[in-house]
C-alpha positions, 0 to 999 in steps of 0.5 A: 609722507608729509600730508597738506590741505588746501581749501579753495582748491578748485580755484587758480591759486589754491590748483597752482598750490595744490601742484607745488606740494604735489610735486614735492611729494606731499599727499594734498587734500583738496577741499573746495564747495564747488564739487564739480570744480573740485572733481575737475581740479583733481584731474587736472592735477593727475599728473603733478605725480602725488597722491590728492584726495578731493573732498567737498567743503564749504569753509564757512560751515563748522559742520562740514570743516568738522567732518572733512578734518575728522576724515584727514585725522581718520585716516590716520594722516599726521597733517604737517601743512593747511593752506587757507585759499578760499575765499569770495572775491569781487564782491562789489557793494557800496557801503551804503548799499550793502546788505547784510547778507552779502557782509556775511556771505564774504565774512564767513568765507574769508575770515571765518572759513580761515578760523575754522579751518585753522583751528581744526587742522591745528588741533591735529598738527599739536597732536603730530608735533607741530606743522605750517599754516598759509593764510592767503590774505591780500594787498587789500587788507593795506590799500582800500577799494572803493565799494570793497569795504566787506572783502578789505576788511575781511582780507585786514582780519586774515592778517591781524588772525595771522598774527595772532594765530602765530603767538598762541600756536607757537609753543606746539611747533606751528607756524603760521603766516600769510601770503598777500597777492595782488594782480594775479592772472586768475580765471576771474581776471581773464575774463575782462575785456582786453582792453581792461585788462591791459590797463590793469596789469599796467597798475604794477610797477613790474607791469604785469599780472603775477602768474598763480604759480608764483603765489603759489611758490611763496606759500610753497616756502612757507609750507616746506622750509621758512622753519624760522619764520611765523606771524608774517605777512608776505607780499606778492603784488609786483611791488604795487604796495610799495606804490603811494599813488596811482601808475597811471599817475607815474606814468602821466608825469613821465616823460618816458611815458610810452617809450621803451627804456633801458635798465639803468 
């Protein structure tokens, strides 16, 4: 049985990735620092088939990461996949006001956590003869956001780290890629007011939020297939990255603004 570990597994994207792999018959280790949320996620995944095991783990702690992956290895598991989904998101803080602790919190989870888990998983994969690692980045690595210096920098680091890891691990048959999502309808996004939700949905050229399962589909592809793909960062954003200016301007300057139009 193929085995994968998913960090941030209690989050919307982490759960969607776990469900996708479980449906393919994988045994999945769910890692998250929120034990209560992790328990709920495990219960919710029970109907997906396959086998899931929950492990409470703060990915910013080298000790906890080491213990989690030691547990996986001691179970005799030949780890074949890792999805680094754990992240601190939407921490708004202006550069002039940001505290060092805020910077450290974002970097420790989003960037250092990706490094720690990837290193621990790769050491197991080397013994198994190969594997696949997928890092969850963000289009924030390519587009700056006000009051998001730490988050943007961390995700930029994830993108660069992905390429560097791909080169280091290629001789061992380990592929490393990243998925860069944006405007995904996670629990955090859904908490916006209906008006704000609708406004943000318009930001993507496709005119809607993405769904967690749409990100999971790409992660599943990179874990299960894509055997000649490594060192790549695949954007899953409804066209946002291709857009060079705010969509509001495109609408306001278009005679079609507010009108239904048929596809050409």
